[in-house]
MARVO-545883 format. One line per 8 residues: number of its first residue (from 0); their letters; for each residue x, y, z of N, C-alpha, C. Coordinates in pm, 1 decimal, always signed. Example, Ala and Ser with C-alpha at 12.3 -4.5 7.8 and 13.67 -1.06 7.14 Angstrom:
2
0 = AS = +1319.0,-569.0,+780.0,+1230.0,-450.0,+780.0,+1320.0,-330.0,+780.0  +1285.0,-225.0,+708.0,+1367.0,-106.0,+714.0,+1290.0,+3.0,+787.0
***
This chain:
192
0 = XXXXXXXX = +2666.6,-2590.0,+3706.7,+2635.5,-2721.0,+3653.7,+2660.3,-2720.3,+3502.9  +2737.7,-2816.9,+3451.3,+2769.7,-2816.7,+3308.2,+2646.3,-2851.4,+3223.7  +2648.3,-2798.0,+3101.6,+2540.6,-2829.9,+3007.7,+2547.9,-2975.7,+2966.1  +2430.7,-3033.7,+2940.1,+2425.2,-3168.8,+2886.1,+2472.6,-3164.4,+2741.0  +2562.0,-3254.6,+2704.6,+2614.6,-3259.2,+2568.3,+2503.0,-3292.3,+2471.1  +2496.8,-3217.5,+2362.3,+2394.5,-3241.4,+2260.5,+2436.1,-3358.6,+2172.4  +2338.3,-3434.6,+2131.1,+2362.7,-3548.6,+2043.3,+2334.0,-3505.6,+1900.6  +2429.1,-3530.4,+1811.6,+2410.9,-3497.7,+1670.2,+2395.4,-3626.5,+1591.7
8 = XXXXXXXX = +2282.1,-3637.7,+1522.3,+2257.3,-3752.8,+1435.5,+2256.1,-3699.4,+1292.2  +2364.0,-3725.3,+1216.1,+2370.5,-3673.4,+1079.3,+2249.3,-3716.0,+995.5  +2192.6,-3620.1,+921.6,+2080.8,-3649.2,+833.0,+1945.1,-3655.1,+900.0  +1940.8,-3634.5,+1031.2,+1814.5,-3639.8,+1105.6,+1761.9,-3498.1,+1124.6  +1631.5,-3479.7,+1103.8,+1571.9,-3348.5,+1127.2,+1553.2,-3324.0,+1276.7  +1568.1,-3198.4,+1315.2,+1547.5,-3152.5,+1452.2,+1444.4,-3040.4,+1451.7  +1363.6,-3035.3,+1557.6,+1280.1,-2917.5,+1582.4,+1361.0,-2829.3,+1677.0  +1387.6,-2708.3,+1633.8,+1470.5,-2615.3,+1710.2,+1388.2,-2492.1,+1743.9
16 = XXXXXXXX = +1398.9,-2448.8,+1868.9,+1330.3,-2327.4,+1913.4,+1430.7,-2242.9,+1990.9  +1426.9,-2112.3,+1965.5,+1514.3,-2020.9,+2038.2,+1434.1,-1895.5,+2071.3  +1445.1,-1848.6,+2196.1,+1368.9,-1732.1,+2243.1,+1460.9,-1616.3,+2277.8  +1403.7,-1496.8,+2266.8,+1474.5,-1377.2,+2310.4,+1488.1,-1374.8,+2461.8  +1596.2,-1314.1,+2510.2,+1619.5,-1302.3,+2653.4,+1503.7,-1227.1,+2718.7  +1455.8,-1278.0,+2829.9,+1339.8,-1223.3,+2900.6,+1217.2,-1215.1,+2809.5  +1218.0,-1297.5,+2706.0,+1112.3,-1297.8,+2603.0,+1099.6,-1164.0,+2532.2  +1209.1,-1089.1,+2532.8,+1214.1,-963.1,+2459.8,+1211.7,-991.6,+2310.0
24 = XXXXXXXX = +1173.2,-892.6,+2229.8,+1170.3,-914.3,+2085.2,+1309.0,-944.4,+2028.2  +1315.2,-1046.9,+1945.8,+1434.6,-1073.9,+1865.6,+1427.7,-993.5,+1736.5  +1305.0,-976.9,+1686.4,+1281.4,-911.3,+1558.9,+1182.8,-797.1,+1582.5  +1226.9,-675.3,+1559.0,+1142.6,-558.2,+1586.3,+1076.8,-501.7,+1460.7  +1133.4,-534.4,+1345.3,+1078.7,-482.3,+1220.5,+1121.8,-572.1,+1105.0  +1073.5,-540.9,+985.7,+1100.8,-624.4,+868.3,+1250.1,-640.1,+842.2  +1328.5,-535.6,+864.6,+1472.3,-546.6,+837.0,+1540.6,-647.1,+929.3  +1489.9,-664.7,+1051.1,+1546.1,-765.7,+1141.7,+1516.4,-907.0,+1090.9
32 = XXXXXXXX = +1392.4,-930.4,+1049.0,+1357.1,-1061.4,+992.8,+1442.9,-1090.0,+869.4  +1455.5,-989.3,+783.5,+1534.6,-1006.2,+661.0,+1681.5,-1032.8,+692.7  +1734.5,-965.5,+793.7,+1874.5,-986.5,+833.3,+1895.4,-1130.0,+880.6  +1801.6,-1181.5,+959.8,+1814.8,-1318.7,+1009.3,+1811.4,-1418.1,+893.0  +1720.3,-1399.3,+799.4,+1712.9,-1488.5,+682.5,+1839.5,-1476.8,+597.4  +1894.8,-1358.0,+588.9,+2021.2,-1338.2,+515.7,+2135.2,-1414.2,+585.8  +2138.5,-1408.6,+716.8,+2239.4,-1482.7,+793.3,+2224.6,-1632.3,+769.1  +2101.4,-1681.0,+767.2,+2078.0,-1823.4,+739.5,+2134.2,-1859.5,+601.6
40 = XXXXXXXX = +2104.7,-1776.9,+501.2,+2153.6,-1803.7,+365.2,+2305.8,-1803.3,+359.7  +2369.0,-1705.5,+423.6,+2515.8,-1698.2,+425.4,+2575.9,-1820.4,+494.4  +2517.6,-1859.1,+605.4,+2567.6,-1974.3,+679.4,+2551.9,-2102.4,+598.4  +2438.1,-2115.2,+531.1,+2412.6,-2232.3,+445.2,+2522.1,-2246.9,+338.9  +2567.7,-2135.0,+284.3,+2668.8,-2139.0,+178.7,+2803.5,-2189.3,+230.2  +2830.1,-2171.7,+359.6,+2956.8,-2216.8,+418.3,+2945.8,-2354.2,+485.3  +2832.9,-2380.9,+547.9,+2810.8,-2506.7,+621.3,+2672.8,-2559.5,+582.3  +2661.4,-2627.6,+469.9,+2529.5,-2666.6,+418.0,+2443.8,-2744.9,+518.4
48 = XXXXXXXX = +2314.9,-2713.2,+515.8,+2212.7,-2779.3,+596.4,+2081.9,-2765.3,+519.9  +1976.9,-2825.6,+569.3,+1845.8,-2815.0,+505.7,+1741.9,-2777.8,+609.0  +1644.0,-2698.8,+565.4,+1526.9,-2670.6,+647.4,+1403.9,-2721.5,+574.9  +1317.7,-2788.9,+649.7,+1188.5,-2830.4,+596.2,+1086.0,-2721.4,+622.1  +1097.5,-2653.1,+736.1,+1003.7,-2547.4,+774.5,+1074.2,-2450.0,+867.9  +1025.1,-2325.6,+865.7,+1070.3,-2228.3,+965.3,+959.1,-2128.2,+989.3  +963.8,-2065.1,+1105.5,+875.3,-1953.5,+1135.4,+947.6,-1861.8,+1233.4  +960.5,-1735.8,+1194.1,+1024.2,-1635.2,+1278.4,+914.4,-1551.6,+1341.6
56 = XXXXXXXX = +897.4,-1563.8,+1471.4,+799.2,-1485.8,+1545.5,+871.4,-1364.6,+1605.0  +799.5,-1276.2,+1671.7,+864.6,-1156.6,+1724.7,+971.5,-1187.8,+1828.6  +940.3,-1277.9,+1924.0,+1035.4,-1300.5,+2032.9,+1096.1,-1440.8,+2034.5  +1069.8,-1520.1,+1930.8,+1129.8,-1652.5,+1920.5,+1122.2,-1700.3,+1776.1  +1189.6,-1809.9,+1750.1,+1178.3,-1870.4,+1617.3,+1180.0,-2021.8,+1628.2  +1122.3,-2084.6,+1524.8,+1118.8,-2230.5,+1511.1,+1187.3,-2268.0,+1380.2  +1269.3,-2370.9,+1384.7,+1331.8,-2425.8,+1265.0,+1311.2,-2576.9,+1264.1  +1289.3,-2632.0,+1147.8,+1289.6,-2776.8,+1127.1,+1410.4,-2801.8,+1037.7
64 = XXXXXXXX = +1520.5,-2842.0,+1097.5,+1651.0,-2834.9,+1033.6,+1725.3,-2966.7,+1045.2  +1803.3,-2996.5,+940.5,+1894.5,-3110.7,+948.0,+2024.9,-3076.5,+879.2  +2128.7,-3148.2,+921.4,+2260.9,-3134.3,+862.6,+2318.2,-3274.5,+845.1  +2397.0,-3289.8,+741.2,+2459.0,-3420.0,+717.2,+2601.6,-3425.8,+768.7  +2665.8,-3309.5,+783.0,+2805.9,-3309.0,+825.4,+2832.2,-3223.7,+948.5  +2789.9,-3099.2,+945.8,+2818.8,-3007.6,+1056.1,+2718.5,-3029.8,+1169.0  +2764.9,-3050.0,+1292.1,+2671.7,-3068.8,+1403.5,+2573.8,-2951.0,+1416.1  +2452.2,-2982.3,+1453.5,+2346.7,-2881.9,+1469.8,+2391.7,-2773.1,+1568.5
72 = XXXXXXXX = +2458.7,-2812.4,+1676.6,+2501.7,-2714.0,+1776.3,+2599.6,-2613.5,+1715.9  +2683.2,-2656.5,+1622.2,+2777.5,-2565.9,+1555.4,+2701.8,-2468.1,+1465.6  +2606.0,-2519.9,+1387.3,+2525.8,-2434.8,+1299.1,+2450.1,-2331.1,+1381.6  +2383.7,-2376.4,+1488.0,+2303.5,-2285.8,+1570.1,+2392.1,-2184.2,+1643.1  +2509.0,-2227.3,+1687.6,+2601.2,-2135.7,+1753.8,+2642.4,-2022.1,+1661.2  +2676.2,-2056.2,+1537.8,+2715.0,-1954.1,+1439.9,+2597.0,-1863.6,+1404.4  +2480.2,-1924.1,+1382.8,+2361.1,-1847.7,+1345.9,+2324.6,-1747.9,+1456.2  +2317.9,-1797.4,+1578.7,+2277.9,-1711.5,+1690.0,+2382.9,-1605.9,+1722.3
80 = XXXXXXXX = +2509.8,-1640.0,+1709.2,+2616.2,-1542.1,+1735.0,+2609.6,-1428.7,+1632.8  +2594.6,-1463.9,+1506.7,+2589.6,-1360.6,+1402.3,+2467.6,-1270.1,+1421.0  +2353.5,-1331.3,+1453.3,+2235.0,-1246.9,+1471.0,+2246.2,-1162.6,+1597.8  +2302.1,-1218.8,+1703.3,+2320.2,-1141.8,+1828.2,+2409.9,-1021.3,+1803.6  +2517.2,-1040.1,+1725.3,+2605.8,-927.8,+1691.9,+2529.8,-820.1,+1614.7  +2452.1,-862.5,+1516.5,+2370.4,-768.2,+1438.1,+2273.6,-693.8,+1530.2  +2201.0,-768.5,+1613.0,+2096.6,-713.3,+1700.3,+2155.1,-613.5,+1800.4  +2260.5,-654.5,+1868.6,+2320.3,-566.4,+1969.2,+2382.3,-441.6,+1906.8
88 = XXXXXXXX = +2441.9,-456.1,+1789.5,+2499.4,-340.2,+1721.2,+2389.1,-244.5,+1676.7  +2286.6,-298.1,+1611.3,+2178.5,-213.7,+1559.7,+2107.2,-137.3,+1671.5  +2079.2,-206.6,+1783.3,+2000.9,-145.1,+1890.8,+2086.8,-91.3,+2005.1  +2219.0,-90.2,+1984.8,+2313.3,-37.4,+2083.9,+2292.3,-100.7,+2220.9  +2291.4,-232.8,+2219.7,+2272.3,-310.7,+2342.1,+2397.6,-390.8,+2372.1  +2405.6,-438.3,+2494.4,+2510.8,-532.2,+2532.7,+2444.3,-647.2,+2605.2  +2516.0,-755.8,+2618.8,+2464.6,-869.4,+2694.4,+2392.4,-970.7,+2607.2  +2320.4,-1057.0,+2675.5,+2255.4,-1170.6,+2610.2,+2137.4,-1127.6,+2523.8
96 = XXXXXXXX = +2129.6,-1185.2,+2406.3,+2015.5,-1164.3,+2317.7,+1916.0,-1278.3,+2336.6  +1967.3,-1397.9,+2365.2,+1883.0,-1517.1,+2377.7,+1863.0,-1555.2,+2524.0  +1745.9,-1611.4,+2551.6,+1707.1,-1649.7,+2687.5,+1799.8,-1755.8,+2746.0  +1826.5,-1858.0,+2667.1,+1913.7,-1968.1,+2708.9,+1954.7,-2043.7,+2583.8  +2018.8,-2157.7,+2602.2,+2053.4,-2239.8,+2486.6,+1926.8,-2275.7,+2410.1  +1942.0,-2297.1,+2282.8,+1826.6,-2333.1,+2201.6,+1772.9,-2470.3,+2240.8  +1641.9,-2486.0,+2224.9,+1574.5,-2614.3,+2247.0,+1590.5,-2695.0,+2119.0  +1618.4,-2824.1,+2131.2,+1621.2,-2910.6,+2013.9,+1564.4,-3047.9,+2047.3
104 = XXXXXXXX = +1493.5,-3101.8,+1952.4,+1436.8,-3236.2,+1968.2,+1444.9,-3306.9,+1834.3  +1498.0,-3428.2,+1836.0,+1508.2,-3508.5,+1714.6,+1367.4,-3547.9,+1669.9  +1344.0,-3541.6,+1539.4,+1216.4,-3583.6,+1481.3,+1241.1,-3717.6,+1413.2  +1180.4,-3823.7,+1466.0,+1215.8,-3957.4,+1419.9,+1118.2,-4026.4,+1327.1  +1002.2,-3968.9,+1301.8,+901.4,-4039.5,+1222.8,+838.4,-3948.2,+1118.0  +772.2,-4009.1,+1021.0,+695.8,-3934.4,+920.5,+590.4,-3848.4,+989.3  +518.2,-3907.8,+1083.0,+414.3,-3834.4,+1155.6,+473.5,-3716.0,+1229.8  +588.8,-3738.3,+1291.5,+656.6,-3631.0,+1362.6,+697.5,-3518.6,+1269.2
112 = XXXXXXXX = +748.7,-3553.7,+1152.7,+787.8,-3451.8,+1054.4,+668.3,-3364.7,+1016.4  +555.7,-3429.2,+988.3,+436.8,-3354.7,+947.6,+381.1,-3271.7,+1063.1  +378.6,-3327.6,+1183.1,+326.8,-3254.8,+1299.9,+410.6,-3131.4,+1330.1  +542.6,-3147.4,+1327.4,+630.3,-3034.3,+1357.6,+615.5,-2926.3,+1250.6  +610.6,-2966.0,+1124.6,+594.7,-2867.7,+1017.5,+462.4,-2792.1,+1031.2  +355.4,-2863.4,+1056.9,+225.1,-2796.8,+1076.0,+229.3,-2703.4,+1197.1  +285.9,-2752.9,+1305.7,+296.4,-2672.3,+1427.7,+372.0,-2542.1,+1400.7  +484.5,-2553.5,+1331.0,+565.8,-2436.2,+1299.4,+486.2,-2338.2,+1214.3
120 = XXXXXXXX = +422.1,-2387.9,+1110.6,+348.9,-2299.6,+1019.5,+223.3,-2239.7,+1082.2  +168.5,-2304.9,+1183.0,+48.7,-2251.4,+1248.3,+79.6,-2161.1,+1367.6  +206.0,-2144.2,+1400.7,+243.6,-2059.7,+1514.2,+181.7,-1919.9,+1508.1  +188.5,-1848.4,+1396.3,+128.4,-1713.9,+1391.8,-24.2,-1716.6,+1401.0  -86.3,-1824.7,+1356.0,-232.6,-1839.3,+1366.2,-270.3,-1861.2,+1511.6  -200.0,-1951.9,+1578.1,-226.0,-1980.7,+1720.1,-203.5,-1856.5,+1806.4  -107.1,-1772.6,+1766.4,-78.4,-1648.9,+1840.2,-175.1,-1536.1,+1802.9  -269.8,-1567.3,+1714.5,-371.7,-1471.1,+1669.5,-310.5,-1348.5,+1600.9
128 = XXXXXXXX = -199.0,-1370.0,+1534.1,-136.0,-1263.5,+1457.1,-196.3,-1255.1,+1317.0  -239.4,-1370.1,+1264.9,-304.4,-1380.2,+1134.4,-413.6,-1486.3,+1143.8  -505.6,-1481.4,+1049.2,-610.7,-1584.7,+1046.4,-566.0,-1709.3,+971.4  -482.3,-1691.6,+870.8,-434.7,-1802.2,+787.9,-282.4,-1798.1,+779.0  -217.3,-1913.4,+775.0,-70.3,-1914.7,+773.3,-10.2,-1845.1,+651.4  -81.5,-1844.3,+538.4,-26.0,-1777.9,+419.9,-21.3,-1626.0,+434.2  -88.9,-1572.4,+535.4,-87.0,-1428.0,+557.9,+32.1,-1382.1,+642.2  +110.9,-1476.6,+692.6,+225.9,-1440.8,+775.0,+351.8,-1443.7,+688.1
136 = XXXXXXXX = +422.0,-1330.6,+674.4,+533.6,-1324.6,+578.7,+663.6,-1390.2,+622.6  +679.3,-1421.6,+751.7,+809.6,-1465.4,+801.6,+812.4,-1614.8,+833.3  +744.2,-1693.1,+752.1,+751.2,-1838.4,+765.7,+772.9,-1899.6,+628.4  +803.9,-2027.1,+626.9,+826.7,-2099.3,+501.4,+697.2,-2149.9,+439.1  +583.6,-2122.3,+500.6,+456.3,-2173.5,+447.5,+433.7,-2130.6,+302.6  +477.5,-2011.9,+267.3,+457.4,-1960.1,+131.0,+519.1,-2052.1,+26.2  +626.0,-2124.7,+61.8,+691.0,-2213.4,-34.8,+610.4,-2341.3,-56.7  +520.8,-2369.7,+33.4,+429.2,-2483.1,+18.4,+299.8,-2440.2,-49.9
144 = XXXXXXXX = +257.2,-2319.3,-22.8,+127.6,-2270.6,-70.8,+132.4,-2219.5,-214.7  +237.6,-2146.5,-248.3,+244.1,-2079.4,-378.5,+333.0,-2155.3,-475.7  +284.0,-2175.8,-594.9,+356.3,-2251.6,-697.6,+482.4,-2180.6,-746.8  +476.0,-2050.4,-763.5,+582.9,-1979.6,-832.3,+676.6,-1902.6,-740.3  +682.8,-1940.4,-614.4,+773.1,-1873.3,-520.1,+916.3,-1922.6,-542.4  +1010.6,-1829.0,-542.8,+1151.5,-1867.6,-547.1,+1189.3,-1921.3,-410.0  +1230.4,-2045.2,-407.1,+1261.0,-2111.8,-280.3,+1409.8,-2092.6,-250.2  +1443.3,-2046.6,-128.8,+1585.6,-2032.6,-94.1,+1657.0,-2168.0,-100.9
152 = XXXXXXXX = +1785.1,-2163.0,-128.5,+1863.7,-2285.4,-144.2,+1862.6,-2372.4,-18.1  +1850.4,-2310.9,+99.9,+1852.8,-2389.8,+223.7,+1721.8,-2464.0,+250.6  +1615.2,-2427.7,+178.2,+1485.4,-2493.2,+198.8,+1477.3,-2623.4,+119.8  +1420.8,-2727.6,+182.9,+1396.0,-2854.5,+116.2,+1250.0,-2892.6,+141.7  +1159.7,-2839.0,+59.6,+1017.1,-2869.0,+77.2,+986.2,-3014.1,+41.8  +1073.0,-3075.4,-37.5,+1051.6,-3216.6,-75.0,+1053.9,-3305.9,+49.4  +1129.4,-3267.5,+151.1,+1138.3,-3350.4,+271.8,+1003.4,-3364.4,+341.1  +910.1,-3273.8,+314.0,+773.1,-3283.7,+365.1,+678.9,-3333.1,+255.6
160 = XXXXXXXX = +688.3,-3273.6,+138.4,+592.7,-3304.8,+31.3,+603.7,-3448.2,-18.4  +721.3,-3507.7,-8.9,+737.6,-3645.8,-56.5,+660.6,-3747.7,+26.8  +606.5,-3706.7,+140.1,+521.1,-3795.6,+218.1,+383.2,-3812.0,+153.4  +352.0,-3725.3,+58.1,+221.6,-3728.3,-8.5,+235.4,-3785.2,-149.2  +130.6,-3850.5,-195.4,+128.6,-3903.3,-332.2,+77.4,-3796.3,-426.8  +107.9,-3814.3,-555.7,+56.5,-3724.8,-658.3,+163.6,-3637.4,-719.2  +117.9,-3547.2,-804.3,+208.0,-3451.7,-868.5,+254.6,-3350.6,-763.1  +359.2,-3273.6,-794.3,+401.8,-3170.1,-698.4,+288.2,-3075.6,-658.3
168 = XXXXXXXX = +204.0,-3036.9,-752.1,+90.3,-2949.3,-719.5,-7.7,-3017.9,-625.7  -35.1,-3145.6,-651.3,-126.8,-3221.8,-564.4,-66.9,-3238.5,-425.7  +63.5,-3263.8,-419.1,+130.0,-3278.5,-289.7,+118.5,-3149.2,-208.9  +141.2,-3035.9,-273.9,+129.3,-2906.9,-204.7,-13.3,-2884.8,-156.4  -109.8,-2916.6,-241.1,-250.2,-2898.2,-204.1,-286.5,-2986.4,-84.6  -238.0,-3109.9,-82.7,-267.6,-3200.4,+29.4,-203.3,-3150.6,+158.8  -78.6,-3107.0,+150.0,-11.6,-3054.8,+270.2,-84.3,-2931.3,+321.4  -110.1,-2837.4,+233.2,-172.8,-2711.1,+274.1,-315.7,-2733.4,+322.8
176 = XXXXXXXX = -383.7,-2835.2,+273.2,-517.8,-2867.8,+322.1,-516.9,-2906.7,+468.8  -406.1,-2965.1,+515.5,-394.3,-3002.7,+655.7,-345.5,-2890.2,+744.3  -295.5,-2783.9,+682.2,-241.9,-2671.6,+759.3,-326.9,-2546.8,+740.5  -361.7,-2516.6,+616.4,-416.2,-2387.2,+579.3,-552.2,-2352.8,+633.4  -622.4,-2449.1,+693.2,-752.7,-2414.5,+749.5,-739.5,-2341.9,+882.7  -614.3,-2324.4,+928.4,-593.2,-2249.0,+1052.0,-607.7,-2332.5,+1177.2  -627.5,-2461.6,+1161.5,-640.6,-2549.7,+1277.5,-537.9,-2660.7,+1265.3  -483.0,-2699.3,+1375.0,-381.3,-2802.8,+1373.0,-423.7,-2921.3,+1457.3
184 = XXXXXXXX = -403.3,-3039.7,+1400.0,-421.5,-3162.0,+1476.9,-291.6,-3197.9,+1548.4  -188.9,-3119.0,+1523.5,-58.9,-3147.6,+1582.3,-60.6,-3118.2,+1731.8  +7.1,-3201.0,+1810.0,+11.6,-3175.3,+1954.1,+93.5,-3050.8,+1984.4  +65.4,-2991.1,+2096.8,+144.7,-2876.2,+2140.9,+276.9,-2929.4,+2195.5  +385.0,-2864.6,+2158.0,+515.7,-2904.8,+2205.9,+544.7,-2832.1,+2335.7  +595.8,-2903.2,+2430.8,+637.1,-2842.0,+2556.7,+784.0,-2810.0,+2543.6  +816.9,-2684.5,+2561.3,+955.4,-2641.7,+2548.0,+1018.7,-2636.6,+2685.1  +1141.1,-2691.2,+2691.4,+1215.7,-2690.0,+2817.9,+1251.2,-2549.3,+2857.0
***
């Protein structure tokens, strides 16, 4: 049965989720997480896109991503192919690294943007890996929480913070107040 064609809406944010095959680990150690982030940075330099939020878990990852020109499926295909090559080479494996095609859902509202971002940042808390999202090193939450963090070029925290009034510091404090207590009012997303 052929895959359903993905719809690309330029400039629209998507919630993207991708899992390891058989829910096996995608990231086994810090160097794997760093390699994936390096691949994202390299890809951004060739095919620009923006992320509002991300979280890399052991056996899956979440991205809140948009592109204005390159279709999301093209970006994700390149990202996943490059990481699969790295992963299989490093661990001397063959075959599929990912469970299936990535999940994607268009985010159409301000509320949706905030819910998805909170959901992504609270993933390690919900999984009981950390008590607070700022304690998890492999998410973009640190760019919202800390004033002096160097933000990667592919990150666009303004796409979330601009929903709040006030100075940049006040906007960060308001966003983190809704996330950083370790509880989310955001609905649970059902992944296909």
